[in-house]
LUMLO-104056 format. One record per atom (N, C-alpha, C, CB): residue in one letter; atom name; x, y, z. Coordinates in nm, 3 decimals, m for minus. Atoms other than C-alpha are relative to their C-alpha. Glycine has a CB too. Layout:
BEGIN
NODE_A_CA_X_Y_Z
...
END
This chain:
BEGIN
NODE_M_N_m0.110_m0.011_m0.054
NODE_M_CA_m0.358_1.351_m2.276
NODE_M_C_0.002_0.110_0.132
NODE_M_CB_0.088_0.031_m0.112
NODE_L_N_0.019_m0.102_m0.108
NODE_L_CA_m0.293_1.550_m1.934
NODE_L_C_0.137_0.067_m0.015
NODE_L_CB_m0.034_m0.061_0.158
NODE_D_N_m0.106_m0.072_0.008
NODE_D_CA_m0.053_1.793_m1.862
NODE_D_C_0.162_m0.104_0.065
NODE_D_CB_m0.051_0.144_0.094
NODE_H_N_m0.111_0.060_m0.007
NODE_H_CA_0.339_1.672_m1.852
NODE_H_C_m0.001_m0.138_m0.097
NODE_H_CB_0.024_m0.022_0.147
NODE_G_N_0.005_0.107_0.095
NODE_G_CA_0.255_1.392_m2.126
NODE_G_C_m0.043_m0.092_0.072
NODE_G_CB_0.116_m0.038_m0.069
NODE_C_N_0.072_0.107_m0.059
NODE_C_CA_0.049_1.167_m1.872
NODE_C_C_m0.143_0.001_m0.037
NODE_C_CB_0.014_0.003_0.143
NODE_A_N_0.124_0.044_0.059
NODE_A_CA_m0.256_0.987_m1.983
NODE_A_C_m0.111_m0.022_0.063
NODE_A_CB_0.014_m0.097_m0.055
NODE_V_N_0.104_0.038_m0.094
NODE_V_CA_m0.598_0.897_m1.858
NODE_V_C_m0.041_m0.121_m0.134
NODE_V_CB_m0.133_0.148_0.062
NODE_V_N_0.076_0.113_0.070
NODE_V_CA_m0.752_0.564_m1.977
NODE_V_C_m0.143_0.024_0.034
NODE_V_CB_0.045_m0.150_0.046
NODE_E_N_0.174_0.000_m0.018
NODE_E_CA_m1.128_0.556_m2.033
NODE_E_C_m0.066_m0.100_m0.001
NODE_E_CB_m0.074_0.062_m0.093
NODE_P_N_0.112_0.058_m0.014
NODE_P_CA_m1.360_0.376_m1.948
NODE_P_C_m0.017_m0.125_m0.131
NODE_P_CB_m0.109_0.123_0.002
NODE_Q_N_0.055_0.026_0.138
NODE_Q_CA_m1.436_0.093_m2.232
NODE_Q_C_m0.128_m0.047_m0.012
NODE_Q_CB_0.073_m0.089_m0.066
NODE_P_N_0.096_0.066_m0.024
NODE_P_CA_m1.742_m0.075_m2.310
NODE_P_C_m0.043_m0.172_0.009
NODE_P_CB_m0.053_0.057_m0.070
NODE_Y_N_0.026_0.130_m0.022
NODE_Y_CA_m1.901_m0.427_m2.226
NODE_Y_C_0.104_m0.101_m0.098
NODE_Y_CB_m0.158_m0.018_m0.027
NODE_R_N_m0.068_0.030_0.128
NODE_R_CA_m1.613_m0.653_m2.425
NODE_R_C_m0.022_m0.185_0.119
NODE_R_CB_0.209_0.115_m0.059
NODE_I_N_m0.034_0.156_m0.027
NODE_I_CA_m1.595_m1.076_m2.402
NODE_I_C_0.148_m0.018_0.042
NODE_I_CB_m0.025_m0.094_m0.139
NODE_L_N_m0.138_0.059_m0.098
NODE_L_CA_m1.314_m1.224_m2.165
NODE_L_C_0.003_m0.126_0.005
NODE_L_CB_0.005_0.038_0.154
NODE_G_N_m0.025_0.136_m0.019
NODE_G_CA_m1.299_m1.593_m2.260
NODE_G_C_m0.155_m0.045_0.006
NODE_G_CB_0.098_m0.035_0.138
NODE_S_N_0.106_0.007_m0.075
NODE_S_CA_m1.632_m1.698_m2.064
NODE_S_C_m0.109_0.100_0.063
NODE_S_CB_0.046_m0.051_0.075
NODE_R_N_0.060_m0.111_m0.091
NODE_R_CA_m1.717_m1.422_m1.921
NODE_R_C_m0.031_0.156_m0.040
NODE_R_CB_0.090_0.010_0.107
NODE_I_N_0.015_m0.142_0.009
NODE_I_CA_m1.838_m1.072_m1.970
NODE_I_C_0.055_0.092_0.101
NODE_I_CB_m0.126_0.025_m0.006
NODE_A_N_m0.062_m0.088_m0.154
NODE_A_CA_m1.655_m0.809_m1.794
NODE_A_C_m0.081_0.109_m0.031
NODE_A_CB_0.192_0.053_0.025
NODE_A_N_0.038_m0.145_0.018
NODE_A_CA_m1.850_m0.476_m1.730
NODE_A_C_0.078_0.122_0.009
NODE_A_CB_m0.085_0.022_0.078
NODE_P_N_m0.077_m0.100_0.021
NODE_P_CA_m1.736_m0.147_m1.767
NODE_P_C_m0.023_0.092_0.101
NODE_P_CB_m0.015_0.050_m0.121
NODE_T_N_0.023_m0.064_m0.115
NODE_T_CA_m1.651_0.080_m1.481
NODE_T_C_0.012_0.149_0.005
NODE_T_CB_0.079_m0.054_0.088
NODE_D_N_m0.014_m0.161_0.037
NODE_D_CA_m1.649_0.445_m1.406
NODE_D_C_0.156_0.041_0.073
NODE_D_CB_m0.153_0.108_0.083
NODE_R_N_m0.113_m0.009_m0.042
NODE_R_CA_m1.287_0.421_m1.241
NODE_R_C_0.088_0.050_m0.185
NODE_R_CB_0.039_m0.167_0.096
NODE_K_N_m0.062_m0.016_0.107
NODE_K_CA_m1.018_0.570_m1.454
NODE_K_C_0.167_m0.015_0.051
NODE_K_CB_m0.049_0.140_m0.066
NODE_L_N_m0.131_0.023_m0.054
NODE_L_CA_m0.622_0.535_m1.453
NODE_L_C_0.023_0.099_m0.054
NODE_L_CB_0.086_m0.115_m0.018
NODE_V_N_m0.070_m0.108_0.032
NODE_V_CA_m0.437_0.812_m1.402
NODE_V_C_0.189_m0.014_0.061
NODE_V_CB_m0.098_0.128_0.073
NODE_V_N_m0.119_0.041_m0.020
NODE_V_CA_m0.071_0.793_m1.471
NODE_V_C_0.058_0.151_0.000
NODE_V_CB_0.055_m0.111_m0.106
NODE_Q_N_m0.017_m0.130_m0.023
NODE_Q_CA_0.147_1.011_m1.322
NODE_Q_C_0.182_m0.018_0.031
NODE_Q_CB_m0.114_0.062_0.136
NODE_R_N_m0.156_0.008_0.018
NODE_R_CA_0.564_1.088_m1.337
NODE_R_C_0.039_m0.041_0.161
NODE_R_CB_0.080_0.167_m0.062
NODE_A_N_m0.088_0.030_m0.109
NODE_A_CA_0.765_0.988_m1.009
NODE_A_C_0.052_0.094_0.043
NODE_A_CB_0.089_m0.078_m0.019
NODE_S_N_m0.107_m0.128_m0.037
NODE_S_CA_0.957_1.341_m1.010
NODE_S_C_m0.123_0.084_0.025
NODE_S_CB_0.126_0.069_m0.136
NODE_D_N_0.065_m0.083_m0.035
NODE_D_CA_0.614_1.463_m1.019
NODE_D_C_m0.118_0.024_0.151
NODE_D_CB_m0.041_0.000_m0.109
NODE_V_N_0.095_0.034_m0.171
NODE_V_CA_0.468_1.355_m0.664
NODE_V_C_0.103_0.057_0.111
NODE_V_CB_m0.033_m0.214_0.048
NODE_A_N_m0.052_m0.073_m0.096
NODE_A_CA_0.528_1.552_m0.396
NODE_A_C_0.051_m0.072_0.102
NODE_A_CB_m0.082_0.082_0.041
NODE_L_N_m0.055_0.062_m0.032
NODE_L_CA_0.754_1.444_m0.148
NODE_L_C_m0.065_0.030_0.169
NODE_L_CB_0.133_0.014_m0.060
NODE_E_N_m0.008_m0.045_m0.119
NODE_E_CA_0.611_1.396_0.228
NODE_E_C_0.083_m0.064_0.120
NODE_E_CB_m0.116_0.008_0.027
NODE_K_N_m0.050_0.075_m0.111
NODE_K_CA_0.706_1.299_0.572
NODE_K_C_m0.048_m0.110_0.036
NODE_K_CB_m0.002_0.057_0.097
NODE_I_N_0.093_0.119_m0.090
NODE_I_CA_0.665_0.937_0.724
NODE_I_C_0.038_m0.008_0.114
NODE_I_CB_0.003_m0.146_m0.041
NODE_E_N_m0.011_0.001_m0.139
NODE_E_CA_0.580_0.908_1.065
NODE_E_C_0.003_m0.141_m0.011
NODE_E_CB_m0.110_0.072_0.095
NODE_W_N_m0.019_0.141_m0.073
NODE_W_CA_0.709_0.573_1.208
NODE_W_C_m0.062_m0.074_0.117
NODE_W_CB_0.109_m0.001_0.036
NODE_I_N_0.037_0.087_m0.133
NODE_I_CA_0.582_0.308_1.436
NODE_I_C_0.103_m0.066_0.073
NODE_I_CB_m0.090_m0.108_m0.031
NODE_W_N_m0.118_0.007_0.018
NODE_W_CA_0.889_0.171_1.417
NODE_W_C_0.111_0.004_m0.114
NODE_W_CB_0.003_m0.073_0.043
NODE_P_N_m0.099_m0.095_0.115
NODE_P_CA_1.175_0.349_1.241
NODE_P_C_0.060_m0.075_m0.077
NODE_P_CB_0.116_0.091_0.051
NODE_G_N_m0.090_0.081_0.109
NODE_G_CA_1.290_0.236_0.935
NODE_G_C_m0.076_m0.117_m0.047
NODE_G_CB_0.143_m0.055_0.060
NODE_R_N_0.024_0.121_0.032
NODE_R_CA_1.067_m0.068_0.925
NODE_R_C_m0.140_m0.015_m0.063
NODE_R_CB_0.022_m0.078_0.112
NODE_I_N_0.172_0.023_m0.030
NODE_I_CA_0.658_0.005_1.017
NODE_I_C_m0.015_0.110_0.005
NODE_I_CB_m0.070_m0.076_0.127
NODE_A_N_0.022_m0.153_0.001
NODE_A_CA_0.529_0.340_0.884
NODE_A_C_m0.156_0.004_0.038
NODE_A_CB_0.039_0.079_m0.158
NODE_V_N_0.158_m0.034_m0.006
NODE_V_CA_0.200_0.503_1.004
NODE_V_C_m0.089_m0.014_m0.139
NODE_V_CB_m0.013_0.159_0.047
NODE_G_N_0.059_m0.039_0.138
NODE_G_CA_m0.058_0.465_0.710
NODE_G_C_0.057_m0.061_m0.087
NODE_G_CB_0.004_0.130_m0.038
NODE_K_N_m0.061_0.035_0.104
NODE_K_CA_0.134_0.283_0.508
NODE_K_C_m0.024_m0.142_m0.029
NODE_K_CB_0.128_0.034_0.011
NODE_L_N_0.043_0.128_0.013
NODE_L_CA_0.104_m0.056_0.376
NODE_L_C_0.107_m0.067_0.035
NODE_L_CB_m0.051_m0.038_m0.122
NODE_T_N_m0.127_0.109_m0.022
NODE_T_CA_0.322_m0.352_0.524
NODE_T_C_m0.028_m0.113_0.019
NODE_T_CB_0.085_0.017_0.104
NODE_L_N_m0.005_0.126_0.029
NODE_L_CA_0.372_m0.695_0.454
NODE_L_C_0.069_m0.077_0.085
NODE_L_CB_0.041_m0.014_m0.111
NODE_I_N_m0.128_0.111_m0.052
NODE_I_CA_0.547_m0.938_0.687
NODE_I_C_m0.098_m0.132_m0.052
NODE_I_CB_0.052_m0.001_0.222
NODE_G_N_0.046_0.139_0.040
NODE_G_CA_0.565_m1.269_0.544
NODE_G_C_0.071_m0.064_0.000
NODE_G_CB_m0.050_m0.027_m0.099
NODE_G_N_m0.095_0.116_m0.038
NODE_G_CA_0.712_m1.622_0.586
NODE_G_C_m0.061_m0.109_m0.012
NODE_G_CB_0.054_m0.001_0.129
NODE_S_N_0.011_0.095_m0.020
NODE_S_CA_0.691_m1.939_0.626
NODE_S_C_m0.100_m0.037_0.140
NODE_S_CB_0.121_m0.033_m0.011
NODE_P_N_0.033_m0.006_m0.122
NODE_P_CA_0.459_m2.115_0.839
NODE_P_C_0.079_0.011_0.181
NODE_P_CB_m0.060_m0.094_m0.023
NODE_G_N_m0.049_0.019_m0.074
NODE_G_CA_0.550_m2.119_1.212
NODE_G_C_0.097_0.093_0.039
NODE_G_CB_0.020_m0.092_m0.016
NODE_L_N_m0.088_m0.051_m0.022
NODE_L_CA_0.776_m1.830_1.229
NODE_L_C_0.008_0.108_0.099
NODE_L_CB_0.030_0.019_m0.094
NODE_G_N_0.025_m0.135_m0.102
NODE_G_CA_0.614_m1.570_1.427
NODE_G_C_m0.054_0.105_m0.055
NODE_G_CB_0.121_0.060_0.060
NODE_K_N_0.104_m0.167_0.077
NODE_K_CA_0.405_m1.345_1.196
NODE_K_C_m0.108_0.030_0.118
NODE_K_CB_m0.128_m0.042_m0.195
NODE_S_N_0.089_m0.062_m0.067
NODE_S_CA_0.136_m1.338_1.445
NODE_S_C_0.038_0.035_0.141
NODE_S_CB_m0.110_m0.072_m0.007
NODE_Q_N_m0.037_m0.030_m0.105
NODE_Q_CA_0.322_m1.294_1.740
NODE_Q_C_0.091_0.122_m0.015
NODE_Q_CB_0.049_m0.109_0.057
NODE_I_N_m0.057_m0.126_0.035
NODE_I_CA_0.499_m1.006_1.588
NODE_I_C_m0.087_0.114_m0.036
NODE_I_CB_0.082_m0.020_m0.102
NODE_T_N_0.118_m0.133_0.009
NODE_T_CA_0.168_m0.833_1.472
NODE_T_C_m0.087_0.018_0.109
NODE_T_CB_m0.107_m0.013_m0.119
NODE_T_N_0.097_m0.034_m0.121
NODE_T_CA_m0.007_m0.902_1.805
NODE_T_C_0.113_0.092_0.102
NODE_T_CB_m0.071_m0.167_0.088
NODE_F_N_m0.071_m0.082_m0.050
NODE_F_CA_0.306_m0.728_1.968
NODE_F_C_m0.004_0.129_m0.045
NODE_F_CB_0.102_m0.040_m0.003
NODE_L_N_m0.030_m0.127_0.015
NODE_L_CA_0.336_m0.438_1.742
NODE_L_C_m0.142_0.077_0.020
NODE_L_CB_0.073_0.022_m0.139
NODE_A_N_0.098_m0.092_m0.013
NODE_A_CA_m0.049_m0.375_1.769
NODE_A_C_m0.026_0.051_0.188
NODE_A_CB_m0.138_m0.081_m0.078
NODE_A_N_m0.024_m0.082_m0.148
NODE_A_CA_0.008_m0.403_2.180
NODE_A_C_0.060_0.131_0.033
NODE_A_CB_0.079_m0.071_0.076
NODE_T_N_m0.050_m0.093_m0.032
NODE_T_CA_0.254_m0.182_2.163
NODE_T_C_m0.032_0.130_m0.068
NODE_T_CB_0.106_m0.032_m0.002
NODE_E_N_0.018_m0.129_0.071
NODE_E_CA_0.082_0.121_1.954
NODE_E_C_m0.133_0.023_0.087
NODE_E_CB_m0.013_m0.002_m0.185
NODE_V_N_0.091_m0.025_m0.105
NODE_V_CA_m0.203_0.062_2.191
NODE_V_C_0.037_0.051_0.150
NODE_V_CB_m0.062_m0.115_0.010
NODE_I_N_m0.027_m0.037_m0.096
NODE_I_CA_m0.024_0.127_2.504
NODE_I_C_0.068_0.165_m0.035
NODE_I_CB_0.078_m0.111_0.062
NODE_G_N_m0.063_m0.103_0.018
NODE_G_CA_0.139_0.394_2.346
NODE_G_C_0.172_m0.010_m0.038
NODE_G_CB_m0.032_0.067_0.117
NODE_R_N_m0.140_0.007_m0.005
NODE_R_CA_0.500_0.268_2.337
NODE_R_C_0.048_0.034_m0.146
NODE_R_CB_0.049_m0.144_0.053
NODE_V_N_m0.044_0.022_0.129
NODE_V_CA_0.746_0.353_2.073
NODE_V_C_0.130_m0.103_m0.024
NODE_V_CB_0.029_0.135_m0.052
NODE_L_N_m0.086_0.128_0.009
NODE_L_CA_0.996_0.074_1.919
NODE_L_C_0.127_0.066_m0.068
NODE_L_CB_m0.073_m0.135_m0.095
NODE_K_N_m0.139_m0.080_m0.016
NODE_K_CA_1.338_0.273_1.937
NODE_K_C_0.111_m0.137_0.010
NODE_K_CB_0.001_0.118_0.167
NODE_G_N_m0.084_0.123_m0.040
NODE_G_CA_1.607_0.025_1.900
NODE_G_C_m0.032_m0.134_0.039
NODE_G_CB_0.062_0.029_0.092
NODE_V_N_0.071_0.150_m0.025
NODE_V_CA_1.397_m0.314_1.909
NODE_V_C_0.061_m0.045_m0.141
NODE_V_CB_m0.202_m0.012_0.019
NODE_H_N_m0.039_0.073_0.133
NODE_H_CA_1.591_m0.533_1.702
NODE_H_C_m0.008_m0.162_0.036
NODE_H_CB_0.167_0.048_m0.055
NODE_L_N_0.096_0.116_0.041
NODE_L_CA_1.424_m0.828_1.580
NODE_L_C_0.094_m0.151_m0.044
NODE_L_CB_m0.098_0.062_m0.146
END
């Protein structure tokens, strides 16, 4: 157990998963309460929609323009424009 009741799950030895053997890893899962996470200011590429350095998923059916919007966003970022007031 860690402070505040959080736990670390230790790696396990080799084990059999169906017809495969799973190798142990050196990774550990660290559990932390959301109330213990420090807030950070978010910098936006497109305010309220796409944050700098954060994961953004653009999903949809084929032909809806996902590639076009990502190309537009990349070009806008390269030339240094800010997407304030853009409504798509």
